C-alpha positions, 0 to 999 in steps of 0.5 A: 629736543630738549631746550638748553639748560639756563646758565645761572649767574652768567655775568657778561662783564665777568672775565672770559675764562670765568664765564667759559668755565660756567658755560662748559660745566653747565653744558657738560652737566646737561650732556651727562644728565641724559647718560642713564636714559641713553644706557637704559635705551627705553626712551630714544629721546634720551639718546637724542637729547644727549647727542644734541647736548654733546653738540652744544659742548662741541660748539662751545669748545670750537668757539673758544678754541684759542682759550685752551692749550692746543694739546689738551684741547685736541685730546678733549675735542677728539674724545667728544667727537668720538662720543658724538659719532657713537650717539649719531650712529644709533640716532640715525638708525632710530630715524631711519627705522621710524621713517620705514615704519611710517612709510609702511603705515602709509602704504596700508592706509593708502586705500589700495587694499592690503599690500604685501609688506614683507620686504619692508618688514624684513628691512625694518628687522635688518635695520633694528638688528644693525641699530642693536649692534651700534647701540651695544658699541655705544654702551661699550664706549660710554662704559669705557669713558666712565672707567677711564674717568672721563667726566673727572678728566673733563672737569679738570680740563675746564678747571684749568682755565680758572687757574 
């Protein structure tokens, strides 16, 4: 799991809204820094890191909920929750497939001779297929967010705090 990025120039004596803007921008930038790796799909850790970073954004929003207008907060929070759910569905499949593969390897190295792994192989194939379907939905979701200008919208939402 990626460590949270440091937030430069964060002054504990600064006004809350000023500090909150810095924190949210940095956490959001951290989250979207993993987007391209998540879209490529070549490294499952990029997806995991994006999910963790998105949950950090969520945590900041929840903690400082009172600092936002209710309607705008609900809109942003709901959109972020949808993204977290999409990321989570794919990540959960990654973890499950990994556990199945380790279980299969454990059976083969248990010294009990050659074990017929066809059932586990079929389950792994099925779960990979399900993962591919969920990954396609995640990619569609990310592309829709990008077409809708989600990043600019979020930065505008955060920028409204300093107005």
